[in-house]
Phi, psi and omega in degrees: 000135181281171177301312181299317179296319179297316180292321179296313180298316180296322178296316179297317179295329178280353178073031183249142171274169177298320180297319178295317179295322178299316179295321181291322187260346186060031174254131181303142180303323179299321180291317178299314179299320178297314180298319179295338176265007183059034176248107188260009182301320185282357188275338177089017176124164185299319180300317179293319179303313180300317178295317179297314180299318179299315181293316181294315179300316179298321181290333180259001172084031176237163180283124182282333187304311179300325180290317179296319178297318180293323180300000000 
């Protein structure tokens, strides 16, 4: 399972829409959707991707470290 697939599944299990997750993390919905598709172009670089993944994982209640390592 990819990073994006893992985050999407965790978001669904947490019962959150992309808009709700965006409000919780203050990450634009477009960026969240891109990450969930494993498209990191809109993120602005590797450092940002790691921060976004960490914030999204925290908001949906999963450990970010394995995802960051996989990225």
